[in-house]
C-alpha positions as CSV (number, residue, x, y, z in Angstrom):
1,M,-0.2,-0.1,-0.3
2,G,1.5,3.4,-1.0
3,C,1.2,6.8,0.7
4,G,-0.7,9.2,-1.2
5,K,0.4,12.8,-1.8
6,P,0.6,14.6,2.0
7,F,-1.9,17.5,2.4
8,A,-2.4,19.7,5.4
9,R,-5.7,19.3,7.2
10,H,-6.1,23.2,7.2
11,G,-5.6,23.9,3.4
12,A,-3.7,26.6,1.7
13,R,-5.0,29.9,3.0
14,G,-3.5,32.8,1.1
15,R,-4.5,36.1,0.8
16,T,-5.9,36.9,-2.4
17,G,-3.9,39.0,-4.4
18,A,-0.5,38.1,-2.2
19,T,2.6,37.2,-4.1
20,E,4.0,33.5,-3.2
21,A,6.4,34.7,-0.7
22,E,3.7,36.8,1.1
23,S,0.5,34.4,1.1
24,E,0.2,32.1,4.0
25,G,0.0,29.1,2.3
26,S,3.1,29.4,0.5
27,P,6.0,26.7,0.9
28,L,8.4,30.1,1.5
29,A,6.4,31.4,3.9
30,A,6.0,27.8,5.8
31,Y,9.9,27.7,5.4
32,E,10.4,30.9,7.0
33,W,8.1,30.2,9.5
34,I,9.7,26.7,10.6
35,S,13.3,28.4,10.3
36,T,12.1,31.1,12.9
37,T,10.4,28.8,15.4
38,Y,13.0,26.1,15.3
39,P,16.3,27.5,14.6
40,G,18.0,24.2,13.8
41,L,15.9,23.7,10.8
42,S,17.4,27.0,9.8
43,T,17.0,26.4,5.6
44,P,14.7,25.2,3.3
45,H,17.3,22.7,2.1
46,R,18.0,21.3,6.1
47,I,14.0,21.3,6.3
48,E,14.0,19.1,2.9
49,S,16.8,16.9,4.3
50,E,15.5,16.4,7.5
51,L,11.7,16.0,7.5
52,T,9.7,14.2,5.5
53,D,6.6,15.6,3.4
54,E,4.3,14.0,6.0
55,Q,6.3,15.4,9.3
56,L,6.2,18.6,7.5
57,A,2.6,18.7,7.0
58,G,2.3,17.1,10.6
59,Y,4.1,19.7,12.3
60,L,2.3,22.7,10.4
61,D,-0.7,20.7,11.2
62,A,0.0,20.7,14.8
63,A,1.5,24.3,14.8
64,Q,-2.0,25.8,13.3
65,D,-4.2,24.1,16.2
66,R,-1.4,25.6,18.9
67,I,-2.1,28.9,17.1
68,S,-5.5,28.7,16.8
69,A,-5.9,27.7,20.6
70,A,-3.7,30.4,22.1
71,A,-5.8,33.1,19.4
72,K,-9.0,31.7,21.0
73,T,-7.8,32.0,24.8
74,R,-6.5,35.5,24.1
75,F,-9.7,36.6,22.7
76,I,-11.9,35.2,25.5
77,S,-9.6,36.9,27.7
78,A,-9.9,40.3,25.7
79,V,-13.7,40.1,26.1
80,E,-13.7,38.9,29.4
81,A,-11.2,41.8,30.4
82,V,-13.5,44.3,28.8
83,R,-16.6,42.8,30.7
84,V,-15.2,43.2,33.6
85,G,-13.9,47.1,33.3
86,T,-17.5,47.6,31.6
87,V,-19.1,46.6,35.3
88,V,-16.1,48.0,37.3
89,A,-16.2,51.7,35.4
90,S,-20.0,51.7,36.2
91,D,-20.4,50.3,39.7
92,R,-18.1,51.9,42.4
93,K,-18.3,49.0,44.8
94,A,-17.5,46.6,42.0
95,A,-14.6,48.6,41.5
96,S,-13.6,48.8,45.1
97,R,-14.0,45.0,45.2
98,W,-12.1,44.7,42.0
99,R,-8.9,46.8,43.8
100,S,-9.3,44.9,46.8
101,Y,-9.0,41.4,44.9
102,V,-6.1,42.5,42.6
103,D,-4.3,44.0,45.8
104,R,-4.6,40.5,47.9
105,H,-3.9,38.7,44.7
106,T,-0.9,40.1,43.3
107,G,0.8,42.1,46.1
108,H,1.0,45.4,44.6
109,G,-1.4,47.2,46.8
110,A,-0.7,51.4,47.3
111,M,2.3,51.7,49.4
112,N,2.6,53.5,52.5
113,P,4.8,56.4,52.5
114,Q,7.9,54.5,54.6
115,A,7.4,51.7,52.0
116,L,7.8,54.0,49.4
117,E,11.2,55.5,50.9
118,A,12.6,52.3,51.8
119,Q,12.1,51.1,47.9
120,I,13.5,54.7,46.4
121,M,16.3,54.2,49.0
122,S,17.2,50.4,47.7
123,L,17.2,51.6,44.3
124,A,19.6,54.8,45.1
125,R,22.0,52.1,46.6
126,R,21.9,49.4,43.8
127,H,21.7,52.1,40.9
128,P,22.8,55.9,42.2
129,E,23.0,57.1,38.8
130,Y,18.8,56.7,38.4
131,V,18.3,58.4,41.9
132,V,19.3,61.9,42.9
133,V,19.2,62.2,46.8
134,N,18.6,65.8,48.4
C-alpha cells in the first residue's frame, strides 16, 4: 500500500492578491516560519533533507492547532477583560471589590510612605545614577 500525496488538514489559506512569498499558504512562508520557530531547521535545504513531507505537514498542522488555540484563549481573555472593565467602571462598589481582589492576589497594593521611601533608597543603593538624593 503506497502513501498518497501529503496534505495539510488546514489547506492553503493564502491572501488574495498576495505574492507567493507573502501568501500564508506558500512553501516559502512555511519555510520562513519553521526556520524562525526551529532554529535547527534554518534553511529550506535542511527542512527538505531532514523532514519527510508527512512530518512537515504534521508539524505545520500541529502548529496551526496551537496557534488557533492560543488566539482563541487571547480573544476570550480580552472579551472578559472588557466585560469586567465595564462592570467596574459603572459601579463604585464593584470597582472597590476589584481593586481589593487585585491587591490581595498580586501584592501590588498602594505603598505607604515608609515603604515607598525604603524602595527608593534601595534603588539608590543599587543604582545611584538613577536616583538623585538631596
